C-alpha positions in Angstrom: -17.0 71.7 90.7 -16.8 68.1 91.5 -18.3 67.1 88.1 -15.8 69.2 86.2 -12.9 67.6 88.1 -14.1 64.1 87.3 -14.5 65.1 83.6 -11.0 66.6 83.5 -9.5 63.5 85.1 -11.4 61.3 82.6 -10.2 63.4 79.7 -6.6 63.2 81.0 -6.9 59.4 81.3 -8.3 59.1 77.8 -5.6 61.3 76.3 -2.9 59.4 78.2 -4.3 56.1 76.9 -4.4 57.3 73.3 -0.8 58.6 73.6 0.4 55.3 75.1 -1.3 53.3 72.4 0.1 55.5 69.7 3.6 55.2 71.1 3.3 51.5 71.4 2.1 51.1 67.8 5.0 53.3 66.6 7.6 51.3 68.6 6.2 47.9 67.4 5.7 48.8 63.8 8.2 47.6 61.2 8.7 49.7 58.1 7.4 48.3 54.8 10.9 48.2 53.4 12.0 45.9 56.1 9.0 43.7 55.6 9.7 43.5 51.9 13.3 42.6 52.5 12.3 39.9 54.9 9.9 38.3 52.5 12.0 38.7 49.4 9.3 40.7 47.6 11.5 43.8 47.4 13.8 42.1 44.8 10.8 41.1 42.8 9.4 44.6 42.8 12.7 46.1 41.8 13.1 43.5 39.0 9.6 44.2 37.7 10.1 48.0 37.7 10.4 49.5 34.2 14.0 50.6 33.3 13.1 52.4 30.1 12.9 55.8 31.8 16.0 56.0 33.9 17.4 59.3 35.2 19.7 60.8 32.5 23.2 62.1 33.3 22.1 65.8 33.2 19.5 65.2 36.0 16.5 66.0 34.0 13.6 63.7 34.6 12.4 62.0 31.5 8.8 62.7 30.3 5.9 60.3 30.5 5.0 58.4 27.3 1.4 57.5 26.8 
């Protein structure tokens, strides 16, 4: 019985540590859009995007060519 108790306590501690690390990573992570805006790469990406296949007025997505 004592061995099982130690195993459950160890499992609980490991799960708690994983949850704490995951929560910490989520709270400290910056979204990629914010990183692009901070470095100025977002404008470069948007300017380099092709504009030949824009969404028409009727809302139908244009087909791929090629």
